[in-house]
C-alpha positions in Angstrom: -2.8 -13.1 -26.6 -6.4 -12.3 -27.5 -8.3 -11.5 -24.3 -11.7 -11.9 -26.0 -11.2 -15.7 -25.7 -11.5 -15.5 -21.9 -14.9 -15.1 -20.2 -15.2 -13.2 -16.9 -15.1 -16.5 -14.9 -11.7 -17.3 -16.4 -9.9 -14.1 -15.4 -7.7 -13.8 -12.3 -6.5 -10.3 -11.2 -3.9 -11.1 -8.6 -0.9 -9.5 -6.9 2.3 -10.9 -5.3 2.7 -9.2 -1.9 5.3 -9.7 0.8 8.4 -8.3 2.6 11.4 -7.2 0.5 13.5 -10.0 -0.8 10.9 -12.7 -0.3 11.1 -13.6 -4.0 8.1 -11.9 -5.6 9.9 -10.8 -8.7 11.7 -14.2 -9.1 8.3 -15.9 -8.9 6.9 -13.6 -11.5 9.7 -14.4 -13.9 9.1 -18.2 -13.4 5.4 -17.8 -14.1 6.0 -15.9 -17.3 8.4 -18.6 -18.4 6.3 -21.6 -17.6 3.2 -20.0 -19.1 5.0 -19.4 -22.4 5.1 -15.6 -22.2 8.9 -15.5 -22.2 11.5 -17.9 -23.5 14.2 -17.1 -21.0 13.9 -16.7 -17.2 14.9 -13.3 -15.9 17.1 -13.0 -12.8 17.1 -10.2 -10.2 20.9 -10.4 -9.7 21.5 -10.4 -13.4 19.3 -7.3 -13.8 17.3 -8.8 -16.7 13.8 -9.3 -15.2 10.6 -8.3 -17.1 8.8 -6.8 -14.1 11.7 -4.9 -12.6 12.2 -2.9 -15.8 13.2 0.4 -14.4 16.9 1.1 -14.5 17.1 1.8 -10.7 15.2 -1.4 -9.9 17.8 -3.5 -11.8 20.7 -1.7 -10.2 19.3 -2.0 -6.7 17.8 -5.4 -7.1 14.5 -4.3 -5.6 11.0 -3.5 -6.9 10.2 0.2 -6.8 7.0 0.5 -8.8 4.3 -2.1 -9.2 4.4 -3.8 -12.6 1.5 -5.3 -14.5 1.9 -8.4 -16.6 -0.6 -10.6 -18.3 -0.3 -14.2 -19.3 -2.4 -17.4 -19.3 -2.5 -20.8 -17.6 -4.9 -23.7 -18.1 -7.2 -21.6 -20.3 -7.4 -18.8 -17.7 -6.1 -15.3 -18.1 -3.8 -14.1 -15.3 -3.3 -10.4 -14.8 -0.5 -10.2 -12.2 0.8 -7.2 -10.4 4.3 -7.5 -8.8 4.4 -5.1 -5.9 7.3 -3.6 -4.0 8.3 -5.1 -0.7 10.1 -2.0 0.8 8.0 0.0 3.2 9.0 3.3 1.5 6.9 2.3 -1.5 3.8 1.3 0.4 1.6 3.4 -2.0 2.3 1.0 -4.8 1.0 -1.9 -2.6 -2.0 0.1 -1.3 -3.3 0.9 -4.8 -2.6 -2.6 -6.1 -4.7 -4.1 -3.2 -7.5 -1.7 -4.0 -8.1 -3.1 -7.4 -7.0 -6.8 -7.1 -9.4 -9.7 -6.7 -6.9 -12.0 -5.0 -3.3 -12.1 -3.6 -0.4 -14.4 -3.2 1.6 -13.7 0.0 5.2 -14.9 -0.1 6.9 -16.1 3.1 10.6 -16.6 3.5 11.2 -20.1 4.8 14.1 -19.0 6.8 12.8 -15.7 8.2 9.1 -16.5 8.5 6.7 -13.6 8.6 8.5 -10.3 8.4 7.3 -6.8 9.2 6.2 -5.7 5.7 4.4 -9.1 5.2 2.5 -8.4 8.4 1.6 -4.9 7.1 0.5 -6.1 3.7 -1.6 -8.9 5.3 -3.5 -6.4 7.4 -3.9 -4.1 4.3 -5.4 -7.1 2.4 -7.7 -7.8 5.3 -9.1 -4.3 5.1 -9.8 -4.7 1.4 -11.2 -8.2 1.9 -8.8 -9.7 -0.6 -8.8 -13.5 -0.6 -5.2 -14.9 -0.3 -3.0 -17.9 -1.0 0.3 -18.2 0.8 3.5 -19.6 -0.6 6.5 -20.5 1.6 9.5 -19.7 -0.6 13.2 -20.5 -0.4 12.6 -24.0 1.0 16.1 -24.9 -0.5 17.9 -22.5 1.8 20.0 -23.5 4.8 17.8 -23.0 7.9 14.5 -23.3 6.0 11.9 -24.6 8.4 8.3 -25.3 7.2 6.8 -25.8 10.7 8.5 -22.7 12.1 7.1 -20.7 9.2 3.6 -22.0 10.1 4.1 -21.0 13.7 5.3 -17.6 12.6 2.2 -17.3 10.5 -0.1 -18.1 13.4 1.7 -15.8 15.9 2.3 -12.7 13.8 -0.8 -12.7 11.6 -3.2 -14.1 14.2 -4.6 -16.4 11.5 -4.6 -20.1 10.8 -2.9 -21.3 7.6 -4.3 -24.2 5.6 -1.3 -26.3 4.4 -2.3 -28.1 1.1 1.2 -29.3 0.6 4.1 -30.8 2.6 7.7 -30.4 1.7 9.8 -33.4 0.7 13.2 -32.7 2.2 16.0 -34.4 4.0 19.6 -33.7 5.0 20.5 -33.4 1.3 18.0 -30.6 0.7 14.5 -29.9 -0.7 13.4 -32.2 -3.5 9.7 -31.7 -4.1 6.2 -31.4 -2.5 3.4 -33.7 -1.5 0.0 -32.6 -2.8 -2.4 -33.3 0.1 -5.5 -32.6 -2.0 -4.5 -35.1 -4.7 -2.5 -37.4 -2.5 0.6 -37.5 -4.7 4.2 -36.4 -4.8 5.5 -33.8 -7.2 9.1 -33.6 -8.4 11.1 -31.5 -10.9 14.1 -33.2 -12.4 15.3 -30.8 -15.2 17.3 -27.7 -14.3 14.6 -25.3 -15.6 11.8 -27.0 -13.7 9.7 -27.3 -16.9 8.8 -31.0 -16.5 6.8 -31.8 -13.4 6.8 -35.5 -12.5 3.9 -37.0 -10.5 4.5 -40.1 -8.4 3.0 -41.9 -5.4 3.7 -40.5 -2.0 7.1 -41.8 -0.7 6.5 -44.7 1.8 8.5 -42.9 4.5 6.1 -39.9 4.3 2.8 -41.8 3.9 1.8 -41.6 7.5 2.6 -37.8 7.7 0.6 -37.3 4.5 -2.4 -39.2 5.8 -2.4 -37.3 9.1 -2.0 -33.9 7.3 -4.8 -34.7 4.8 -7.1 -35.7 7.7 -6.3 -32.4 9.4 -6.9 -30.6 6.1 -10.3 -32.1 5.6 -11.3 -31.4 9.3 -10.2 -27.8 9.0 -12.1 -27.3 5.7 -15.2 -29.1 7.1 -15.3 -26.6 9.9 -16.0 -23.9 7.4 -18.1 -25.8 4.9 -21.4 -27.4 5.7 -21.5 -29.5 2.5 -18.2 -31.1 3.3 -19.0 -31.4 7.0 -22.0 -33.6 6.2 -20.0 -36.0 4.1 -17.2 -36.1 6.7 -19.5 -36.8 9.6 -21.2 -39.6 7.6 -17.7 -41.1 7.1 -18.1 -40.9 3.3 -15.1 -40.7 1.1 -14.3 -37.2 -0.2 -13.1 -36.8 -3.7 -10.3 -34.4 -4.9 -12.9 -32.3 -6.8 -15.2 -32.0 -3.7 -12.3 -31.0 -1.5 -11.1 -28.4 -4.0 -14.5 -26.9 -4.3 -14.8 -26.6 -0.5 -11.4 -25.0 -0.2 -12.3 -22.5 -3.0 -15.5 -21.5 -1.2 -13.6 -21.0 2.1 -10.9 -19.0 0.4 -13.3 -16.7 -1.4 -15.1 -16.1 1.9 -11.7 -15.1 3.5 -12.0 -17.9 6.1 -9.3 -20.2 4.6 -5.8 -19.4 3.5 -4.4 -22.3 1.4 -0.6 -22.6 1.8 1.9 -24.1 -0.6 5.7 -24.2 -0.6 8.6 -24.3 -3.0 11.9 -22.7 -4.1 11.4 -20.3 -7.0 15.1 -19.6 -7.6 15.6 -23.4 -8.2 12.4 -23.6 -10.2 10.6 -25.9 -7.8 6.9 -25.6 -7.0 5.8 -22.9 -9.3 3.3 -24.9 -11.5 1.2 -26.1 -8.5 1.0 -22.5 -7.3 -0.3 -21.5 -10.7 -2.9 -24.3 -10.5 -3.9 -23.1 -7.0 -4.3 -19.5 -8.3 -6.8 -20.9 -10.9 -8.5 -23.3 -8.5 -8.9 -21.1 -5.4 -8.6 -17.4 -6.1 -11.6 -15.4 -7.3 -12.6 -14.2 -10.8 -14.2 -10.8 -11.2 -17.5 -12.7 -11.5 -16.9 -14.2 -8.0 -16.3 -10.7 -6.6 -19.7 -9.7 -8.0 -21.3 -6.3 -8.0 -19.3 -3.1 -7.5 -20.8 -0.6 -5.1 -20.5 3.2 -5.2 -22.6 6.3 -4.5 -24.5 8.8 -6.6 -22.2 11.9 -6.8 -25.1 14.3 -6.0 -27.8 12.3 -4.3 -25.4 10.2 -2.1 -27.5 7.1 -2.7 -25.8 3.7 -2.8 -25.5 2.2 -6.3 -24.7 -1.3 -7.3 -23.6 -2.4 -10.7 -23.0 -5.9 -12.0 -19.6 -7.3 -13.1 -20.8 -7.3 -16.7 -19.5 -5.7 -19.9 -23.0 -4.8 -20.9 -23.8 -2.8 -17.7 -23.2 1.0 -17.2 -19.5 1.9 -17.0 -17.7 2.0 -13.6 -13.9 2.1 -13.7 -11.2 3.2 -11.2 -7.9 5.0 -12.0 -5.5 3.4 -9.6 -2.2 4.6 -11.0 -0.9 7.5 -13.2 2.5 7.6 -14.8 4.3 10.0 -17.1 5.8 7.7 -19.8 8.7 9.1 -21.8 7.2 7.7 -25.0 3.5 7.4 -24.4 3.1 10.6 -22.2 0.4 10.7 -19.5 -0.9 7.2 -18.9 -3.7 6.2 -16.5 -4.0 2.6 -15.4 -7.6 1.6 -14.8 -9.5 -1.4 -13.5 -12.9 -1.7 -15.2 -15.5 -3.1 -12.7 -18.6 -2.8 -14.9 -19.3 -1.9 -18.5 -16.8 -1.4 -21.2 -14.3 1.4 -22.0 -14.0 2.0 -25.7 -11.7 4.2 -27.7 -13.4 7.6 -28.5 -15.9 7.2 -25.8 -16.9 10.1 -23.6 -16.7 9.4 -19.8 -17.6 11.5 -16.7 -15.1 12.0 -13.9 -17.5 12.7 -11.0 -14.8 13.6 -8.4 -13.6 16.4 -10.6 -16.9 17.3 -12.2 -15.6 17.1 -15.7 -15.9 15.1 -18.9 -13.1 13.4 -20.8 -12.8 11.5 -24.0 -11.0 8.2 -24.1 -8.1 8.2 -26.7 -5.6 5.4 -27.2 -5.7 2.4 -24.9 -2.9 -0.1 -24.4 -2.4 -3.5 -22.7 0.7 -3.3 -20.6 3.3 -6.0 -20.2 5.7 -4.3 -17.7 7.5 -1.9 -20.1 5.9 -3.2 -23.3 2.7 -1.9 -24.9 0.1 -3.3 -27.1 -2.7 -1.2 -28.6 -6.3 -2.3 -27.9 -9.8 -1.0 -28.9 -11.7 -1.7 -25.6 -11.3 -2.7 -22.0 -14.2 -4.9 -20.9 -15.4 -5.5 -17.3 -12.9 -7.4 -15.1 -9.8 -6.1 -17.0 -6.8 -4.0 -16.0 -5.3 -1.9 -18.8 -4.1 1.7 -19.4 -5.4 4.8 -21.2 -2.9 7.1 -22.9 -3.4 10.9 -22.8 -6.3 10.9 -20.3 -5.8 14.5 -19.0 -7.3 15.6 -15.7 -7.7 12.1 -14.2 -5.6 11.1 -11.2 -5.1 8.2 -8.8 -8.4 7.3 -7.1 -10.6 8.9 -9.7 -13.8 7.2 -11.0 -14.6 7.0 -14.7 -18.3 6.4 -15.4 -21.1 6.8 -18.0 -22.3 10.5 -18.0 -25.9 9.1 -18.1 -25.3 6.8 -15.1 -23.0 8.6 -12.7 -21.4 6.6 -9.9 -18.6 7.5 -7.5 -16.4 4.5 -6.4 -14.5 4.5 -3.1 -11.2 6.2 -3.6 -7.8 5.1 -2.5 -6.4 6.4 0.8 -2.6 6.9 1.2 -0.4 7.5 4.3 1.1 10.9 4.8 4.9 11.4 4.1 7.2 11.5 7.1 10.6 12.6 5.8 11.6 15.9 4.2 14.6 17.0 2.2 15.4 20.4 0.8 16.2 20.6 -3.0 17.5 23.2 -5.3 18.6 23.2 -9.0 22.3 22.7 -9.6 22.4 25.3 -12.3 20.2 28.2 -13.3 19.2 26.4 -16.5 17.7 23.6 -14.4 15.4 25.9 -12.5 12.7 26.1 -15.2 12.6 22.4 -15.8 12.5 21.3 -12.2 8.9 22.5 -11.4 7.4 20.5 -14.2 9.5 17.4 -13.4 8.5 17.5 -9.8 4.8 18.0 -10.8 5.0 14.9 -12.9 6.5 12.8 -10.1 4.0 14.0 -7.6 1.2 13.2 -10.0 2.4 9.6 -10.2 3.1 9.1 -6.5 0.4 10.2 -4.0 2.9 9.8 -1.1 5.3 12.3 -2.6 4.6 16.0 -1.8 6.3 19.1 -2.9 6.0 22.5 -1.1 7.9 25.7 -0.5 9.2 26.9 2.8 7.8 30.4 3.2 10.7 31.5 5.4 13.6 30.3 3.4 12.0 29.9 -0.1 13.5 26.4 -0.3 11.7 23.7 -2.3 11.0 20.8 0.2 10.3 17.2 -0.9 8.3 15.0 1.5 8.2 11.2 1.2 7.9 7.9 3.1 11.6 7.4 3.8 15.2 8.1 2.9 15.2 5.5 0.1 11.9 6.8 -1.3 13.3 10.3 -1.7 16.6 9.0 -2.9 14.9 7.2 -5.7 12.7 10.2 -6.6 15.7 12.5 -6.8 17.5 9.9 -8.9 14.5 9.8 -11.3 14.6 13.6 -11.6 18.2 13.4 -12.8 17.8 10.3 -15.1 14.3 10.6 -16.5 13.9 14.4 -16.6 17.6 15.4 -17.1 17.4 17.8 -14.2 20.6 18.3 -12.1 19.8 19.0 -8.4 21.4 19.4 -5.0 19.7 18.1 -1.9 20.0 18.7 1.9 20.1 16.1 4.6 16.8 14.3 5.3 14.6 15.7 8.1 11.7 14.4 10.0 8.2 15.7 9.0 6.8 16.7 12.4 3.2 17.8 13.2 2.0 20.1 16.0 -0.9 19.8 18.4 -2.1 20.9 21.9 -2.6 18.9 25.1 -4.7 21.3 27.1 -8.2 22.7 26.2 -8.6 26.4 25.7 -11.9 28.2 25.7 -13.4 31.6 24.7 -10.6 32.7 22.3 -11.7 35.6 20.2 -10.5 36.6 16.7 -11.6 39.8 15.0 -11.0 41.5 11.7 -12.5 45.0 11.6 -11.7 47.7 9.1 -14.3 50.4 9.0 -13.2 53.8 7.8 -16.2 54.9 5.7 -17.6 53.1 2.7 -17.7 49.3 2.5 -15.4 47.8 5.2 -14.5 44.4 6.6 -16.1 42.9 9.8 -15.6 39.4 11.1 -15.8 38.4 14.8 -15.6 34.8 16.1 -15.0 33.1 19.4 -13.6 29.5 19.5 -13.2 26.7 22.0 -10.3 24.5 21.1 -9.4 21.2 22.7 -7.1 18.2 22.0 -8.5 15.4 19.8 -7.8 11.7 19.6 -4.6 10.7 18.0 -5.1 10.4 14.3 -8.4 12.3 14.4 -7.1 15.3 12.3 -8.9 18.5 12.6 -12.6 18.4 13.7 -14.9 21.5 13.4 -18.4 22.1 14.6 -20.6 25.2 15.0 -22.5 25.9 18.2 -23.8 29.2 17.0 -27.4 29.9 18.2 -29.7 32.8 17.7 -28.1 33.9 14.4 -25.1 35.7 16.0 -23.3 34.7 12.8 -25.3 34.3 9.6 -25.3 30.7 8.3 -23.7 31.7 5.0 -20.5 32.7 6.9 -20.1 29.4 8.9 -18.3 27.6 6.0 -15.9 30.6 5.8 -15.1 30.2 9.5 -14.2 26.5 8.9 -12.0 27.5 5.9 -10.2 30.0 8.1 -9.5 27.2 10.6 -8.2 25.0 7.8 -5.9 27.9 6.8 -4.6 28.2 10.4 -3.8 24.6 10.9 -1.5 24.5 7.8 1.2 26.4 9.6 2.0 25.7 13.3 3.8 28.0 15.7 6.8 25.9 16.5 8.3 25.0 13.1 5.5 25.8 10.7 4.3 22.2 10.7 0.7 21.1 10.1 -1.5 21.3 13.3 -3.5 18.1 13.8 -5.6 16.2 16.3 -7.6 19.1 17.6 -11.3 19.8 17.9 -12.5 23.3 17.2 -15.9 24.7 18.1 -17.4 28.0 16.9 -19.2 29.2 20.0 -19.9 32.9 19.5 -19.3 35.9 17.4 -21.0 38.9 15.8 -21.6 40.3 12.3 -22.3 43.6 10.6 -25.1 43.7 8.1 -23.1 45.7 5.5 -19.4 45.1 6.2 -19.3 41.4 7.0 -18.0 39.1 4.3 -16.7 35.5 3.8 -13.1 36.8 3.7 -13.5 38.7 6.9 -14.8 35.7 8.8 -12.2 33.5 7.3 -9.4 35.8 8.5 -11.0 36.2 11.9 -11.1 32.5 12.4 -7.4 32.1 11.5 -6.6 34.8 14.0 -8.6 33.2 16.8 -7.1 29.7 16.1 -3.5 31.1 16.2 -4.2 32.8 19.5 -5.8 29.6 20.9 -2.8 27.5 19.9 -0.4 30.0 21.3 -2.2 30.2 24.7 -2.6 26.4 24.9 1.1 25.9 24.3 1.8 23.9 21.1 3.5 20.5 21.3 5.4 18.6 18.6 4.2 15.2 17.3 6.8 12.9 15.8 6.4 9.8 13.6 6.9 6.6 15.5 8.0 3.5 13.6 7.8 -0.2 14.3 11.4 -1.5 14.3 12.5 -5.1 13.9 16.2 -6.0 14.2 17.7 -9.5 13.7 21.3 -10.2 14.7 23.5 -13.0 16.2 23.0 -13.9 19.9 26.4 -12.5 20.8 25.5 -8.9 19.8 22.2 -8.7 21.7 23.6 -6.8 24.6 25.2 -4.2 22.4 22.0 -3.8 20.4 19.8 -3.2 23.5 22.3 -0.6 24.6 22.0 1.2 21.2 18.2 1.0 21.3 18.1 2.6 24.7 20.2 5.5 23.3 17.7 6.2 20.5 14.6 6.2 22.6 13.4 2.8 21.4 10.7 1.1 23.5 11.5 -2.6 23.2 8.3 -4.7 23.0 9.6 -8.2 22.4 12.9 -10.2 22.1 12.9 -13.7 20.7 15.6 -16.2 19.9 15.5 -18.6 16.9 16.9 -22.0 16.3 19.7 -20.5 14.2 21.3 -18.6 17.1 19.7 -15.3 16.0 17.9 -12.8 18.2 14.9 -10.8 16.9 14.1 -7.6 18.7 10.9 -5.6 18.1 10.1 -2.2 19.4 8.8 1.3 18.7 11.3 4.1 17.8 11.0 7.7 16.8 12.0 8.2 13.1 14.2 11.1 14.1 16.6 8.7 15.9 16.9 6.3 13.0 19.2 8.4 10.7 22.5 6.6 10.6 21.1 3.6 12.4 22.1 1.2 9.6 25.8 2.2 9.9 25.8 1.7 13.7 24.0 -1.6 13.5 26.5 -2.8 10.8 29.4 -1.8 13.1 28.2 -3.5 16.3 27.1 -6.7 14.5 30.1 -6.9 12.1 27.8 -6.7 9.1 25.5 -9.5 10.2 22.6 -7.5 11.6 19.5 -6.7 9.6 16.6 -4.4 10.3 13.3 -3.2 8.9 10.8 -0.6 9.9 7.4 0.7 9.1 5.3 3.7 10.1 3.0 3.1 13.1 1.7 6.4 14.5 2.4 9.9 15.6 3.2 10.6 19.3 4.1 13.6 21.5 7.8 14.5 21.5 9.0 14.6 25.2 9.3 18.1 26.5 13.0 17.8 27.0 13.6 16.7 23.4 11.2 19.4 22.1 13.2 22.1 23.8 16.3 20.9 22.1 14.6 20.8 18.7 12.8 24.2 18.8 15.9 26.2 18.0 16.6 24.0 15.0 13.1 24.1 13.5 
């Protein structure tokens, strides 16, 4: 496929985002088949999908890493990213949303909006990503189109815009009614390749008319052009309605909703049409905004291949064949092989070597990456996730990508002495790829500790160590990654480092006020020094000393967070004072302040959602009470299921899956996602302290 044939207006950079098992990968496989990219549909259960190409993905039947695929539809280029649905791999979703222009949110027709769908929806809102919605699995027993719409309204606090109605009866799901074009769409062959268009069935004509009137009224509320025609009682053409829906979608005021059954090959082609008709091109997104790396001025560059270069590295992988490979989205200008680029965040220059177009696990060499494109650079050393690439003569720094902190730890050691040398480099490669995976050493025990987003996340990473890097390891049991803080203010705490025994010595003297901060505020520092008690050149060293001190708490060596530290007094020596002396004095003062204030543990709290039959609700509520879960909501469904939502400490969730399976006889399901850190109750902290 030659990308030079597609102007910027005919490119769609989109992602499929939803809860695990909503059908994202199945949809991707159908799109590749119908667009002519593949000649056989892959199947998740059969383990032969294009996008889930990693061995573990095919074994587990889930997406672990986001995969990029490119294809075409109706003379438009579609760059599609299939993202994971499991909360443990949220980094893959976050970086995809950062560089996508539009998204397709999949909804399970039986389950409605699930927790990870809710999380992803709010992530997309933060990035202002226009979205289409697709209710999948309409062929399943218990599928309910109207209930899915209600779930959408209640859990996403948004109003969907149905542009289709399902055609279904007691025998099942047969097709859809296109409300915009006022026609019925059916698929009669098993592969769903031939879409048949007919008149709306007589039995559904009234429902179609009512739904189309509601559609026009809803769109007219957001579009003045359409509103004038509607109020004048003028007929509205299909083209006019499509144009108005597109304007509302690009403005994030309308969310067109379609339906189908991907596994049975029903409804995919209209979704492809909707992607082309309603989601934005890079030209619609317009200018990219950044800052000057030194002058901190706002800079805007047009979405044009002729403008100065501005590109973002959104993913780094260590490929067994290609080596270090950086995925980039070019917002402005053109990346060319052999070109020199500036990496402002790291203050270094790099030369672009080989570039490739990526089709999941396949590669195709290319000579350039123009504005609006998503491709990969091979061998770009020194560039990491979130880095900007720009023209050295026109420096610009784009907004980077923020990732959540890991919440689960495991200890790891090589299985044999020969694996010891290889393990460090292998871990470094994995940490480079995954910003939510951290590696550090316990100073007391010397153990290597891995930190990640959950048990599955760490299990997958350890498996990759063994398979991809041929390193045999042993691991300990997963442990919660706690933090430490204080709940009472403490004032006037002095820290001194004085060594004066003739000659050049060391002299640092600081006094700190420390008080609790807002949850999630991190560590805040300010200087209230007046009258030159401490020379200005030593103030940054004091802040560095405080940053040193918060890296190792007093209870279990956990990071200290959510505190506000003020430098209020001190003294200096005109000869013996140094940056290192003040840095050490600040660390001493902070440790004393934390000790006197009485440190408290903070634990990660997760949103938990459990679904199980009515008969088991009482047993579940009893179990939740045992694990310190605060139940927020309990709802029944039409299929005799109960859904319970609440907040639970991560520490209580180890082994929960086994207990839930036992009490529900294997019929209970649960999902969870990180929500916030909260104080550990004193009684629980006292039990934990001897173990930390």
